[in-house]
N, C-alpha and C positions, 0 to 999 in steps of 0.2 A: 067925665068921672065914668062915662056908662067904656071907654077905650080903656081905661087904667084900673076897669074890670074885668075886662077877657082880656086883657094883659097877663093879670093876675091869676085868672081862669087856665091861660095855657100856659102858664110856666107852670103851676101848681102840677097840672096837666101832665107836664112834662118829670115833669119832678118824680110823680108816681109809677107814670112809666119806667123810669129812671130806675125805679126802688125795687120796683118787682121786678128788673133784670139781674138787679145786685143780687137779692136775694135769692134767684132761681143756681146763682153761682156760688162755689164751693171754692176752698180757700185753693184747693188739690187742680183747679179744673186749669188747664193747660191756655185758654185767650186770658183770665185775668190775670194768671203770674206774667203771661208773656206783656198784657198792659199795663199789670203794676210796675215787673226789671227790668221792661224793656227801656236800655241802653242808662240804667243804672243801677253800675254794679257796686255802689258803695250799700245801697238798700239792700239788693242782697246778700253782701255779705253780715250788713248789720243785721238780718233777720235770719242765715242763716246760723252766728255767731248764738244768737239764742234761742234756738230750735236744739245746737247742736252743743252747747256750751261751751267750744273751743273759739276762747277770745283771739286766737293769731292765725284764726282762719283768714287767706287769701282767695279770693277767687283771679283767675290769669284767662280764663277765656269759660264761655255758656254758648251751650244749644241748647234750643226749645225742644218739646215733642217733636213740632211741626219740622223744626229741623234734621231730629235725628228718624223721624217715619223716611224723611224725602230722601238721606243720605241708606237708608236699609231700601228704602223698596229700586233706587236708580243709581246706586254707585255696586260695583262687580262685588267688592270689597265689604260694601253693606250685607249683600243679597248671602254672602259666604255667609256673614260673620252672624246673619240674623236665623241661618241652615243651625250655624252651629247653638245657637246659643237653643231653639226649639229642640232639640236635640238632649241639649243638656238637660232642659226643664222634663221631654219626658222621660229620658231615664231618672232623675228623683222622681217624678212618680212614683216611676216602679219600684225606685228600690222603697221608698215610704207604704207603696202599697204590699210588700214583702214583710216590712217589720211590723207589721199591722195582721197579716195573718200568721206568721209567728207568734207575736204577740196572742194571738185566741186561741194560738194552737197550745201555749205555755200554758194557757188559763184553762180549759180545757183538760188537761191533766194528762191525757190519753195518750201521748207522743214519749215517746225521747229523745233524749238532744240532736241524733245523729239524725233519724227519722227526721224531722221538721226540719232539719238542716238539708236532707236530699229531697224534699217536697219542695220547697220553698227558695231552693240554689241558692241561700244564704250561704256561710261558711261556720263553720260549728264558736270559733272566736264570735264571730260576729254573733249568734244564738246565745253563747254563752253571756255578753255582753248586754247581751237586751234582754237575757234573765235575770243579770243582777242585777238591771238600770229599775228591772219591774219591783222587785221587792223595795228597794228606796220609797 
């Protein structure tokens, strides 16, 4: 009886540790997703079909974040691709900052459109489009 109780306590203790570990995971955690979908393409297809609403979705190949990180770090093409991605992100950020500046200038009402274009570095057409979008 005593041995059975100890086994139950050990099992319960391990179960509690497992629950604690699972609570710390989020569905987007790479480790969680890797364990869940590892070598189980039908399950990944099923989940992605639900998420995307595309019932004809078919997975032909997959890579985890860890696979991609390794590729981006160790492969010369990966390093080049990562540099391009970072450059694109930087350019997008700069463009968004320019647009926010233009919107503030338009809101202030102190500048003519040509001045805004000159100061922001955006084209007059882009300024006009932002002004039109702002009015909507």
